VOGU-3710 file (C-alpha; in Angstrom, 3 decimals, decimal comma):
1> maytpqfshg> 0,611/16,364/23,167  4,319/15,183/22,031  4,135/13,945/18,944  1,873/13,971/15,574  1,353/10,940/13,706  1,325/11,367/9,631  -1,043/8,864/8,540  -1,283/8,752/4,582  -4,597/6,800/2,809  -3,659/10,564/2,743
11> fsatlpvrqp> -3,773/12,901/5,754  -2,034/14,184/8,202  -3,274/14,703/11,965  -2,287/15,358/15,576  -2,660/12,243/18,110  -3,324/12,982/21,766  -1,882/11,291/24,269  -1,683/10,362/27,381  0,600/9,036/30,170  0,761/5,551/31,168
21> dtaapcsetm> -0,127/4,643/34,852  2,358/3,842/37,089  4,742/0,694/36,681  3,896/-2,063/39,164  6,784/-2,138/41,527  9,532/-4,570/41,375  11,660/-6,604/43,219  14,945/-5,553/43,608  16,229/-8,541/41,356  14,344/-8,066/38,733
31> ppplistgps> 14,885/-5,774/35,494  12,512/-2,843/36,057  9,841/-2,425/33,782  10,751/-0,424/30,556  7,850/1,846/31,037  7,922/5,375/29,964  6,467/8,097/32,127  6,969/10,474/29,750  5,145/11,435/26,380  2,706/8,820/24,802
41> rfppefqqde> 4,808/7,089/21,698  2,389/8,317/19,482  3,952/9,366/16,053  3,660/13,817/15,410  1,429/13,106/12,112  -0,638/9,892/10,990  -0,691/10,909/7,619  -3,809/9,594/6,118  -6,426/12,319/4,226  -8,824/14,405/6,100
51> msapspgngi> -11,097/11,294/7,089  -11,814/9,931/10,132  -13,813/6,353/10,006  -15,803/4,241/12,427  -13,210/1,761/14,127  -13,533/-1,970/13,009  -15,321/-4,481/14,849  -12,999/-6,640/15,688  -10,407/-6,050/13,763  -8,885/-8,439/11,819
61> iaatpvprls> -7,149/-9,183/7,999  -6,653/-11,570/5,241  -3,542/-12,398/3,575  -4,171/-13,695/0,303  -2,048/-12,789/-2,660  -3,057/-9,312/-4,522  -1,736/-7,037/-6,594  -0,265/-3,431/-5,463  -1,905/0,030/-5,101  -2,066/3,538/-2,941
71> tppgppvfts> -3,233/6,991/-2,159  -3,106/10,573/-1,541  -2,519/11,714/1,778  -3,698/13,875/4,540  -3,590/12,703/8,404  -5,843/10,816/10,885  -5,878/11,205/14,225  -5,066/8,114/16,519  -5,676/7,922/20,157  -4,278/5,352/21,957
81> pipptavpfr> -4,122/1,302/23,035  -6,465/-1,764/22,011  -9,404/-3,416/23,240  -9,523/-6,990/24,347  -12,250/-7,431/21,544  -10,535/-9,929/18,554  -8,355/-12,007/21,102  -8,881/-12,020/24,235  -6,330/-11,246/26,809  -4,865/-13,728/29,269
91> tspaspqpii> -4,921/-11,957/32,494  -2,854/-13,643/35,340  -3,613/-12,972/39,246  -0,607/-10,227/39,980  2,296/-13,025/40,565  5,308/-12,774/43,335  8,106/-11,054/41,088  11,198/-11,517/43,460  12,989/-13,848/40,535  16,045/-13,482/39,247
101> fssasalpas> 16,768/-14,408/35,269  19,605/-16,088/34,676  20,659/-17,280/31,497  19,785/-20,942/32,551  16,178/-20,016/32,415  15,569/-17,426/29,803  14,414/-19,098/26,359  17,583/-18,760/23,970  17,259/-16,526/20,551  16,076/-18,163/17,731
111> pqpvgdspyv> 18,885/-18,567/15,354  16,843/-16,554/12,576  18,193/-13,558/11,044  17,711/-10,070/12,807  15,098/-7,991/11,612  14,571/-10,519/8,783  10,297/-10,816/7,699  8,804/-10,864/4,389  6,282/-8,375/6,676  8,532/-6,024/8,272
121> lfssqkvlkl> 11,206/-4,046/6,000  13,590/-1,705/8,331  15,832/0,638/6,629  18,867/-0,802/8,804  19,871/-3,865/10,670  20,846/-1,821/13,653  20,023/0,757/15,775  22,605/4,274/16,629  22,864/4,005/20,787  23,485/7,723/20,503
131> kkqgnvpslg> 20,461/9,592/19,920  22,314/12,618/18,258  23,799/10,195/15,858  20,503/8,351/14,881  17,854/10,719/14,871  19,629/12,470/11,762  16,190/13,032/9,691  17,971/13,331/6,024  18,512/9,502/6,540  16,087/8,882/9,282
141> fgalispgrd> 14,982/5,029/10,393  11,568/3,322/10,099  9,986/0,115/8,464  7,846/-1,101/5,898  5,009/-3,075/7,203  3,165/-5,212/4,634  0,890/-7,242/7,283  -1,799/-8,640/4,352  1,570/-10,097/2,330  0,871/-13,230/0,925
151> vssgpqiiqr> 4,309/-15,385/1,090  5,130/-19,375/-0,087  5,618/-20,525/3,451  3,381/-18,688/5,880  3,011/-18,269/9,346  2,835/-20,697/11,364  -1,029/-21,422/12,531  -2,330/-21,835/16,429  -5,599/-22,791/17,062  -5,412/-21,079/20,920
161> dphrcpscga> -5,725/-17,911/22,628  -2,380/-15,622/22,956  -0,500/-15,051/25,791  -0,767/-11,501/26,425  1,060/-9,141/28,842  -1,630/-7,495/30,930  0,425/-4,813/31,370  1,125/-3,275/27,714  -0,429/-5,992/25,751  2,374/-7,313/23,601
171> ysnlycnili> 2,139/-11,337/22,801  4,923/-13,879/23,960  7,727/-13,947/21,583  10,537/-15,958/21,113  12,724/-13,066/22,755  11,262/-13,670/26,099  12,546/-14,635/29,182  10,811/-17,523/29,950  11,093/-19,166/33,970  10,865/-22,945/32,677
181> gsgqwqcvic> 9,910/-23,671/36,183  6,756/-21,947/36,670  6,197/-20,924/33,080  6,532/-17,694/33,773  7,322/-15,097/31,077  8,782/-11,530/31,257  7,182/-9,134/28,423  10,176/-7,604/26,174  8,259/-4,381/25,370  7,589/-3,173/28,937
191> rnlnesegey> 9,432/-6,107/31,230  6,721/-7,260/32,996  6,714/-10,697/34,409  3,120/-12,902/33,376  2,192/-15,858/34,103  1,762/-18,465/31,595  -1,101/-20,556/33,281  1,073/-23,269/33,790  1,367/-24,004/30,072  5,072/-22,699/29,680
201> aarskedlyh> 6,252/-24,750/32,376  8,935/-27,080/30,642  11,548/-29,340/31,658  14,055/-27,762/29,789  14,737/-24,983/27,046  14,270/-27,346/24,243  10,305/-28,356/25,339  9,492/-24,888/24,578  10,592/-24,599/21,229  7,285/-26,851/20,800
211> fpelsssvvd> 5,257/-23,563/21,246  5,522/-22,243/17,634  4,942/-18,606/19,410  8,673/-19,198/21,048  9,897/-20,374/18,076  8,744/-18,414/15,027  9,112/-14,710/14,304  6,018/-14,661/13,013  2,556/-16,548/13,933  -0,883/-16,484/12,924
221> yvrtgnrrpg> -3,068/-17,250/15,868  -6,726/-18,440/13,938  -10,024/-18,412/15,366  -13,019/-19,876/14,273  -16,630/-20,312/15,387  -19,963/-22,097/14,691  -20,989/-20,199/11,988  -17,230/-20,081/10,623  -16,086/-22,180/7,638  -12,516/-21,790/8,444
231> fipasdsrts> -9,971/-22,373/5,543  -12,581/-24,698/3,850  -14,359/-21,847/1,212  -17,928/-22,226/1,881  -20,109/-23,279/-0,956  -23,136/-21,357/-0,402  -23,304/-18,463/-2,261  -24,790/-16,258/0,142  -21,314/-16,437/2,194  -19,410/-15,062/-0,866
241> apivlvvdds> -19,051/-11,411/-1,198  -20,814/-9,947/-3,782  -19,408/-7,620/-6,852  -21,234/-4,872/-8,238  -20,568/-2,860/-11,335  -21,507/0,484/-12,012  -21,119/1,284/-15,668  -21,392/4,877/-17,263  -24,044/4,677/-19,795  -22,932/8,025/-21,495
251> ldephlqhlq> -20,356/6,660/-23,882  -19,366/7,226/-27,254  -19,534/4,310/-30,022  -15,816/3,370/-29,654  -15,249/3,884/-25,792  -18,750/1,707/-25,756  -17,511/-1,035/-27,869  -14,205/-1,011/-25,948  -16,052/-1,316/-22,813  -18,347/-3,776/-24,017
261> sslhafidsv> -15,216/-6,211/-24,951  -14,101/-5,815/-20,877  -17,012/-6,328/-19,543  -18,063/-9,755/-21,612  -14,564/-10,920/-20,662  -14,902/-9,558/-17,117  -18,007/-12,100/-16,326  -16,581/-14,534/-18,049  -13,973/-14,693/-15,896  -15,672/-14,202/-12,500
271> ppttrigiil> -16,128/-17,513/-10,316  -19,295/-19,182/-10,468  -20,561/-18,918/-6,702  -19,355/-15,352/-7,013  -22,712/-13,219/-6,725  -23,218/-10,026/-9,441  -24,922/-7,275/-9,388  -25,308/-4,439/-12,843  -26,608/-1,200/-12,243  -25,895/1,528/-15,278
281> ygrtvsvhdf> -26,051/5,322/-14,226  -26,306/8,548/-16,607  -29,415/11,178/-15,842  -30,629/8,335/-13,998  -29,831/5,214/-12,319  -30,907/1,405/-13,900  -30,785/-1,643/-11,400  -30,584/-4,242/-13,784  -33,169/-7,351/-12,971  -31,371/-11,151/-13,618
291> seesvasadv> -34,699/-12,735/-13,716  -35,148/-12,273/-16,994  -32,285/-14,071/-18,995  -33,068/-13,191/-22,624  -34,291/-9,434/-22,034  -32,510/-6,948/-20,212  -35,009/-5,054/-17,893  -34,091/-2,764/-15,258  -35,707/-0,463/-12,554  -34,998/2,659/-12,835
301> lpgdksptle> -34,226/5,198/-10,523  -33,650/9,318/-10,209  -30,218/10,201/-10,394  -30,360/14,175/-9,040  -31,272/13,177/-5,507  -29,730/10,494/-2,913  -32,941/7,363/-2,838  -35,521/7,915/-0,130  -35,969/4,612/1,632  -39,494/3,804/0,015
311> slkaliygsg> -37,989/3,953/-3,165  -35,062/1,301/-1,645  -37,593/-0,694/-0,001  -39,761/-1,003/-3,086  -36,644/-1,998/-5,223  -35,544/-4,305/-2,326  -38,443/-6,167/-1,499  -39,735/-6,302/-5,006  -39,909/-9,289/-7,222  -36,654/-8,721/-9,027
321> iylspmhasl> -33,446/-10,267/-8,587  -30,558/-7,606/-8,347  -27,748/-9,584/-6,790  -27,668/-13,436/-8,502  -24,587/-15,981/-8,460  -22,738/-15,622/-11,633  -23,835/-19,411/-12,773  -27,191/-18,334/-12,776  -26,504/-15,091/-14,196  -24,113/-15,230/-17,126
331> raahtifssl> -26,738/-14,956/-20,022  -28,368/-12,494/-18,399  -25,146/-10,490/-17,915  -24,380/-11,021/-21,568  -27,662/-9,768/-22,449  -27,481/-6,661/-20,520  -23,681/-5,593/-22,285  -24,995/-6,552/-25,468  -27,789/-4,086/-24,823  -25,922/-1,097/-24,268
341> rpyklsipea> -26,003/1,786/-26,748  -23,939/5,001/-27,321  -24,630/8,486/-26,254  -27,005/10,011/-28,941  -27,501/13,650/-27,663  -24,644/16,449/-29,221  -23,155/17,111/-25,504  -20,057/17,415/-25,169  -18,535/14,296/-22,610  -17,496/16,374/-20,014
351> srdrclgtav> -20,701/18,126/-19,518  -23,137/14,910/-19,885  -25,112/14,226/-16,980  -23,088/11,457/-15,290  -25,295/10,740/-11,217  -22,217/8,564/-10,003  -22,808/9,525/-5,868  -26,556/8,539/-6,406  -25,607/5,157/-8,596  -23,089/3,663/-5,708
361> evalaiiqgp> -25,569/4,854/-3,044  -27,672/2,489/-4,846  -25,052/-0,162/-4,997  -25,004/-0,018/-1,136  -28,363/-0,549/-0,433  -28,546/-3,922/-2,990  -25,284/-5,028/-1,394  -26,970/-4,364/1,795  -30,216/-5,938/0,902  -33,183/-6,093/3,822
371> saevsrgair> -30,240/-5,658/6,445  -29,580/-2,088/5,555  -33,403/-1,413/7,719  -31,200/-2,728/10,882  -29,894/-0,235/13,058  -26,838/1,410/12,057  -24,820/-0,166/14,770  -25,585/-4,027/13,947  -24,394/-4,140/10,396  -24,313/-8,151/8,844
381> rsgansrviv> -21,035/-9,248/8,608  -20,007/-11,003/5,019  -16,606/-13,186/4,965  -14,657/-10,672/3,120  -15,157/-7,245/1,772  -17,906/-6,432/-0,797  -16,812/-4,687/-3,754  -18,129/-1,968/-6,276  -16,864/-1,428/-8,981  -17,530/1,776/-11,060
391> caggpntygp> -16,422/1,706/-14,591  -16,438/5,709/-15,573  -15,780/7,837/-18,811  -16,409/11,062/-17,410  -17,007/13,065/-13,898  -19,735/13,204/-11,831  -21,619/15,992/-12,653  -25,246/15,356/-11,475  -27,215/14,517/-8,169  -25,008/14,295/-4,884
401> gsvphsvslp> -21,459/14,682/-5,012  -21,111/16,520/-8,335  -19,881/19,478/-9,443  -20,979/21,687/-12,704  -18,841/20,878/-15,659  -18,268/24,520/-15,923  -15,790/25,683/-13,003  -16,234/29,374/-14,073  -20,221/29,188/-12,212  -20,588/31,343/-9,502
411> hylhmeksal> -20,237/29,459/-5,824  -18,098/26,841/-7,779  -15,625/26,306/-5,104  -18,331/25,937/-2,745  -20,161/23,485/-4,714  -16,902/21,762/-4,999  -16,447/21,693/-1,319  -20,215/20,264/-0,327  -18,952/17,527/-3,266  -15,790/16,231/-1,640
421> nwmehlgrea> -17,317/16,184/2,243  -20,597/14,005/0,336  -18,470/11,815/-1,077  -16,276/11,390/1,785  -19,506/10,755/4,032  -20,169/8,035/1,230  -17,061/6,227/1,676  -17,182/5,689/5,230  -20,608/4,668/4,546  -19,421/2,156/2,173
431> hrqntvvdil> -16,400/1,307/4,627  -19,420/0,449/7,598  -21,043/-1,583/5,196  -17,196/-3,251/4,674  -18,039/-2,752/0,957  -14,586/-1,129/-0,969  -16,067/1,266/-4,205  -12,814/1,131/-6,833  -13,318/3,597/-9,361  -12,030/2,582/-13,097
441> cagtcpvrvp> -11,726/5,504/-15,385  -10,831/5,582/-19,002  -10,777/7,567/-22,133  -9,796/11,324/-22,709  -12,171/12,877/-20,657  -11,045/14,415/-17,358  -12,791/12,852/-14,508  -12,099/15,355/-11,914  -10,185/13,133/-9,608  -9,685/14,966/-6,554
451> ilqplvkasg> -13,890/14,997/-6,472  -13,810/11,311/-6,329  -10,542/10,114/-4,019  -12,579/10,961/-1,041  -14,948/8,282/-1,894  -12,284/5,737/-2,989  -10,109/6,568/-0,049  -12,517/6,387/2,927  -13,658/3,007/1,491  -10,599/1,202/1,061
461> gvlvlhddfg> -10,302/1,302/-2,885  -8,587/2,423/-5,776  -9,147/5,097/-8,162  -7,020/3,803/-11,593  -6,627/5,895/-14,853  -6,645/4,357/-18,065  -6,673/5,378/-21,987  -9,258/3,794/-22,888  -11,624/1,113/-22,090  -9,061/-1,814/-23,818
471> eafgvnlqra> -6,934/-4,258/-22,716  -5,679/-2,780/-19,728  -9,213/-1,436/-18,177  -9,833/-4,651/-19,009  -7,066/-6,905/-16,837  -7,483/-4,255/-14,113  -11,443/-4,694/-14,003  -10,496/-8,420/-13,662  -8,151/-7,741/-10,845  -9,827/-5,300/-8,990
481> saraagshgl> -12,477/-7,510/-8,524  -10,251/-10,939/-8,132  -7,962/-9,394/-5,413  -8,860/-11,112/-1,680  -9,739/-8,734/1,025  -10,097/-9,019/4,708  -12,103/-7,012/6,653  -12,512/-5,218/10,423  -8,751/-4,840/9,929  -6,555/-3,439/12,803
491> levhysddiq> -2,379/-2,951/12,885  -1,081/-2,342/16,353  2,233/-1,631/16,944  4,272/-2,240/20,316  8,201/-0,979/20,290  10,883/-0,775/23,398  10,112/2,577/25,261  13,192/4,421/23,697  11,794/4,607/20,450  8,687/6,914/19,645
501> itqvigpgke> 7,007/6,782/16,220  6,822/9,882/14,247  4,610/9,394/11,237  2,905/7,038/9,756  1,974/6,719/5,922  -0,712/4,080/4,330  -3,933/3,090/3,842  -5,822/3,705/7,111  -6,922/5,951/9,862  -6,661/6,386/13,828
511> ahidthetlk> -8,511/3,855/15,358  -10,342/4,825/18,817  -9,412/2,227/21,150  -8,859/3,206/24,739  -7,388/0,382/26,686  -6,949/2,237/29,833  -9,059/0,189/31,959  -7,584/-3,185/30,822  -3,746/-2,425/30,465  -2,554/0,213/32,454
521> ndtslyiqml> 0,813/0,552/30,600  -0,255/0,744/27,239  1,741/2,934/24,797  1,079/1,456/21,551  -0,092/2,181/18,016  -3,285/1,519/16,780  -4,239/1,760/13,165  -7,698/1,015/11,633  -7,252/-0,321/8,149  -9,500/0,334/5,791
531> sveeaqsfsl> -9,504/-2,726/3,707  -6,137/-5,501/4,466  -4,745/-6,658/0,611  -1,254/-7,915/-0,177  -0,424/-4,931/-2,262  -0,479/-2,507/0,576  2,122/-1,245/2,985  2,485/1,376/5,794  5,604/2,976/6,310  6,296/4,098/9,623
541> smetkrdiks> 9,237/6,619/10,564  11,006/6,457/13,948  13,211/8,000/16,416  14,859/7,207/19,585  13,486/9,268/22,429  16,926/9,321/24,464  20,238/7,536/24,320  19,830/3,480/24,476  21,046/1,608/27,512  20,061/-1,635/26,075
551> dfvffqfvvq> 21,634/-4,112/23,251  18,622/-4,916/21,557  15,501/-2,949/20,804  12,049/-4,815/20,231  9,419/-4,613/17,629  6,156/-6,699/17,680  3,469/-5,822/14,949  -0,222/-7,472/15,205  -2,733/-7,257/12,487  -5,569/-8,465/13,409
561> ysnvyqadis> -8,682/-9,300/10,817  -11,175/-11,533/9,629  -10,290/-13,668/6,467  -12,548/-14,387/3,237  -13,538/-17,325/5,089  -14,791/-15,664/8,342  -12,099/-17,027/9,959  -10,789/-14,165/12,681  -6,856/-13,794/12,407  -4,145/-12,038/14,632
571> rvitirlptv> -1,297/-11,950/12,781  2,295/-11,461/15,106  5,587/-10,303/13,867  7,788/-9,689/16,364  11,741/-8,364/15,826  14,724/-7,673/17,642  17,295/-5,215/16,156  20,540/-4,967/17,816  22,182/-1,330/19,150  25,494/-0,158/18,633
581> dslseylesv> 27,739/2,410/18,964  29,999/2,502/16,002  28,809/5,025/13,156  30,230/2,781/10,385  28,381/-0,850/11,609  25,256/1,322/11,354  26,301/2,476/8,117  26,927/-0,864/6,726  23,454/-2,259/8,139  21,422/0,450/6,363
591> qdeiaavlia> 19,537/-1,219/3,326  20,064/1,390/0,558  16,487/0,672/-1,157  14,463/-0,043/1,707  15,481/4,185/3,383  15,335/5,649/-0,342  11,603/4,086/-0,113  10,623/5,480/3,117  12,655/8,812/2,143  10,570/8,782/-1,367
601> krtalqaksq> 7,125/8,065/0,783  7,957/10,852/3,297  8,641/13,186/0,051  5,610/12,397/-1,835  3,429/13,352/0,552  4,339/16,371/0,730  3,905/16,761/-2,997  0,373/17,668/-2,857  0,537/20,322/-5,957  2,807/20,414/-8,913
611> sdavdmrtti> 4,228/23,553/-7,257  5,112/21,391/-4,091  6,768/18,466/-6,082  9,063/21,390/-7,362  10,276/22,175/-3,892  10,378/18,539/-3,174  13,103/18,179/-6,152  14,940/20,892/-3,898  14,399/18,986/-0,728  15,870/15,942/-2,183
621> dervkdialk> 19,124/18,062/-2,700  19,319/19,631/0,300  18,363/15,843/1,930  21,391/14,203/-0,159  23,562/16,809/0,868  23,285/16,243/4,236  23,308/12,578/4,923  27,259/13,057/3,009  27,832/15,933/5,381  26,619/13,480/8,614
631> fgalapkski> 28,076/10,399/7,320  30,612/10,967/4,647  34,159/12,467/4,923  36,173/15,130/2,967  37,863/13,792/0,253  41,613/14,456/0,661  42,806/18,113/0,211  39,409/18,970/-0,908  36,356/20,486/0,469  34,300/18,278/-1,120
641> yqfpkglslm> 32,640/15,499/0,667  32,819/11,759/-0,393  29,348/10,021/-0,027  29,478/7,334/2,852  30,368/3,863/1,065  27,472/1,933/3,279  24,940/4,323/1,118  26,292/4,009/-1,958  23,304/3,008/-3,893  20,983/5,855/-1,977
651> pellfhlrrg> 21,949/8,736/-4,061  21,301/7,361/-7,668  17,854/6,117/-5,971  16,732/9,857/-4,830  18,193/11,049/-8,444  15,637/8,390/-10,187  12,890/9,614/-7,317  13,675/13,240/-8,350  13,287/13,060/-12,290  10,340/10,836/-12,188
661> pligsivghe> 6,992/10,735/-12,299  5,889/11,318/-8,615  7,936/14,629/-7,736  9,235/15,042/-11,738  8,093/16,881/-14,729  7,441/13,881/-16,839  3,623/13,260/-16,534  1,663/16,072/-18,169  -1,159/15,939/-16,521  -2,036/17,020/-12,539
671> dersvlrnff> -4,512/14,216/-12,194  -2,625/11,854/-13,248  0,339/12,866/-10,923  -2,334/12,604/-8,386  -3,405/8,919/-8,944  0,312/7,878/-9,370  1,094/9,653/-6,020  -1,957/7,875/-4,117  -0,938/4,604/-5,264  2,577/4,940/-4,374
681> lnasfdlslr> 2,091/6,053/-0,968  0,236/3,104/0,327  2,115/0,538/-2,200  4,187/-2,599/-1,234  7,790/-2,507/-1,031  8,076/-3,918/-4,309  6,014/-2,006/-6,274  7,014/1,600/-4,605  11,047/0,946/-5,381  9,780/0,640/-9,077
691> mvaprclmhr> 8,079/3,037/-9,144  10,852/5,500/-7,560  13,855/3,609/-9,944  12,746/1,878/-13,040  14,529/-1,891/-13,777  15,869/-2,073/-17,114  16,303/-5,510/-19,171  18,028/-6,097/-22,355  17,040/-8,634/-24,352  20,008/-10,855/-25,750
701> eggtfeelpa> 20,074/-13,991/-28,084  18,442/-17,031/-27,299  15,586/-15,045/-25,782  17,592/-14,577/-22,544  17,426/-10,884/-20,821  20,678/-8,986/-19,381  19,741/-6,764/-16,567  21,739/-3,255/-16,395  21,211/0,174/-15,100  18,525/2,522/-16,167
711> ydlvmqsdaa> 20,784/4,566/-18,454  20,291/6,065/-21,981  23,270/4,339/-22,964  21,056/1,439/-22,954  19,626/2,633/-26,399  21,451/0,638/-28,446  20,482/0,744/-31,918  20,683/-3,462/-32,400  19,019/-4,020/-29,131  15,389/-4,488/-27,494
721> vvldhgtdvf> 14,662/-3,017/-23,929  12,202/-3,682/-21,585  11,834/-1,014/-18,643  9,788/-1,792/-15,566  8,633/1,659/-13,692  5,756/0,154/-11,822  2,567/1,298/-13,282  4,213/1,612/-16,791  6,079/-1,085/-18,539  8,095/0,519/-21,415
731> iwlgaelaae> 9,191/-1,743/-24,660  11,992/-0,301/-27,071  13,249/-1,835/-29,696  16,618/-0,155/-32,117  15,891/1,402/-35,026  18,598/-1,549/-36,755  16,513/-4,176/-34,907  13,739/-3,021/-36,164  14,552/-3,294/-39,418  14,958/-7,122/-39,776
741> egksaaalaa> 11,661/-8,077/-39,505  12,147/-11,639/-38,124  14,017/-10,792/-35,415  12,979/-7,827/-34,367  8,927/-9,852/-34,034  10,969/-12,157/-32,045  12,392/-9,540/-29,566  9,319/-7,882/-29,474  7,369/-11,477/-28,239  10,211/-11,893/-25,841
751> crtlaeelte> 9,849/-8,546/-24,454  6,059/-8,764/-24,345  6,473/-12,268/-22,519  8,952/-10,736/-19,935  6,813/-7,686/-19,754  3,535/-9,876/-18,700  5,792/-12,403/-16,501  7,044/-9,290/-14,206  3,644/-8,054/-13,565  1,535/-10,615/-13,853
761> srfpaprila> -0,123/-10,016/-9,891  0,065/-6,409/-9,959  -2,598/-4,073/-9,622  -3,496/-1,914/-10,893  -1,533/-3,701/-13,944  0,623/-1,533/-15,746  0,401/-0,049/-18,789  2,756/-2,258/-21,244  3,777/0,854/-24,134  6,044/-0,481/-27,117
771> fkegssqary> 7,454/1,757/-29,820  10,312/2,055/-31,741  13,437/3,928/-31,944  13,172/7,615/-33,394  9,210/7,615/-32,708  7,389/10,460/-30,988  6,429/7,710/-28,319  9,696/6,902/-27,189  10,263/9,774/-25,406  8,251/8,308/-22,970
781> fasrlipahk> 10,989/6,163/-22,571  14,077/8,189/-22,729  12,856/10,301/-19,774  12,827/7,828/-17,360  16,248/7,118/-17,950  19,391/8,789/-16,663  21,248/10,880/-19,284  24,750/9,436/-18,930  25,793/9,571/-22,399  27,333/13,201/-20,927
791> dppyeqearf> 29,349/11,820/-18,819  33,030/10,970/-19,729  34,200/7,783/-21,250  35,458/6,363/-17,951  32,696/7,433/-15,830  30,485/6,007/-18,236  32,212/2,105/-18,327  32,664/2,441/-14,396  28,854/2,787/-14,076  27,473/0,763/-17,245
801> pqlrtlsteq> 30,021/-1,793/-17,775  28,500/-3,220/-20,637  29,795/-0,460/-23,067  33,073/-2,674/-22,671  31,635/-5,205/-25,080  30,479/-2,659/-27,948  33,249/-1,784/-30,577  34,277/1,078/-31,544  32,036/1,295/-34,134  29,474/1,098/-32,006
811> rtklkssflh> 30,324/3,235/-29,345  30,448/5,967/-31,819  27,167/5,316/-33,393  25,665/5,404/-30,056  27,015/8,362/-28,863  25,797/10,227/-32,060  22,675/9,047/-31,671  21,703/11,403/-28,753  20,375/14,849/-29,130  21,399/17,692/-26,840
821> fddpsfcewm> 19,646/18,613/-23,637  20,174/20,221/-20,391  19,002/17,725/-18,191  21,889/16,501/-15,890  23,699/13,209/-15,215  23,871/11,569/-12,306  27,488/12,528/-12,017  26,954/15,918/-13,314  23,726/16,086/-10,377  26,342/15,047/-7,574
831> rslklippep> 29,328/17,463/-8,669  26,643/20,215/-8,677  25,848/19,393/-5,012  29,848/19,522/-4,180  29,602/16,208/-3,425  31,888/13,171/-4,924  29,408/10,402/-6,744  29,920/7,236/-4,885  32,294/4,414/-6,638  29,448/1,889/-8,012
841> s> 28,993/-1,155/-6,687
//
């Protein structure tokens, strides 16, 4: 096996490889098929986390706006090619191939920008032809794919079967050569000549533009059937995916009051046709019955073991109503939440019995209903993913999947391993049943994140930590339930034979698909998506196999999924990148922010523990030095390297990464860093960038904001500042401004409004913290800013031009406000690496 792709829902794994079959012979006048006779294209390490779940039924996914999230790594194992399941192939009989493709018969390239797609972001817009130059690990080449992203002008919709290459499985697209007389098209991936059954036969090239797939880089093939309502929301509540709340009932009074407020607000926000269920757990599992509106009644199951088949049958076939449309159960739900009482025993929070695992098992059984009796191979298909949302205030300490509250007990490590395996199995079962499990934790009691993560990861959900059950928890509860998710997601990646994928990081796992009998030369990469949401992305690292002779390389990303209305969708994204010999031309095409995010994901993937994170800081140092050495130049009359101009933003972005919460030392608890790391590895580009490098905005007169570099020079006593760091948003009020009551209130209100606007669709919803200069909490804000106050004035002005607007008195006051500490500034860090800091752009 030649390659090992890394997959990150948080794992690593080796992919088995198979050699493609020999290509069909071509005429001497035909361009030879670009089919590799070497190792398969499966990347070296596909990181996703040590779980391997069953492959999806028909692989399809829904694109609806949703916030962002992520989860930590481990790898999945990938095999090869795709099945003719979701979209039937148009396989045509072997056709005569002695044909010459001329520019007169080929469909001209689309006028769209190179590599431009809202769904796929490449780290560079061009690819180096020379393998030795292109395969520099410190910089790397890759792409971020957000297959479920919702954009204002969505893809063109095609309601017919696509044309697919019977040799490699790629789809016809705007870059294909078309013989307008016969309608034959040449695959851009394997160069095979294919029939279109006369559909592409045309009088002129212009006539071909009537086909959306031949004129647009992104199209959606949509397939609906008699039992699928298409894009029209179904009014029958049975077609809506249910939500089951699994609530910890072992909370103290203050936490319980906040939780009750959040739960009451949540059920008032739920759409009336959504079916909801409510389960409480502690030492037992209480499944609430909606048949009584005025009284909170529940069936109780023991929590020390998994529910028996008999007890589940009695529950499901009994007279109780455990899933009910919101419009019919709103009053009963309010009654249930009002009836919650605080924990009465004098047992510490961490030691209380909580049978979280058993409660989730029961929730899955309730969602499945009578169909749970059906054989394991015939799971009922709903329109979208069902959701189990766990509201937890402490660790799972009782029943299956639990660990004892004391880590000093004999055999604790064995019990922990058993719990991890059991929780992962439960997560896989949830995914098999098309159910996502989210766990929202709150309070000061440690929840033992490592035990809960396997359940969340395997089901395609998310684990979120909160300070309390208050506002941020309530917002995330609503956003978790509202985020649309497609099901049966399958991502397939086709690419030119000169390219190989070396690593995949994202919320998926190996898809066990064998198309050897159907597609003779399919060396594509297939990823089973655990859920399909806008907030997600996959990062792909790539290399060139050899020196590239052609002028372009091609990539095709296909995401197949079922949307919330049970329509099967195949979103096809085709991108062509030019190849170049010139190193300077290549560097100019590098997208600093995208390249930095890809580097950050590869780095965070390795930072599994705090000690790993410390090692990764050194790795960042070495990476920056190597990029300067490979692509930069020696300064005149010096032995110090200048960082390449084309990459001027990258060092500062990586310096933020080095200092920030992902691998820096500003996060106190390892559980918190682990959760952040998991979010980041699966997050969309926008959220990932913010988690790497914060965005800084200073409030101005009239309620406007000025965007400034995230330097500590922004901490001016007469100003208010908003700092967006992805999962946290900070509002800082200077002491002078805070002393003026009216002005500070207006500035604070404007900053809060801006913070809410910046994060209105983000999931998880970030903490929004406000504090004044000099307060103890202000250190959270200052620790995320580059300490530029240590630099000489000329460097400060060059990198932070706003300083020039300050008077001499204001600058003196600003300088005197800083305390001395040892953290280097960006310029000091670059010089310590024997590099000249790049000039600010």
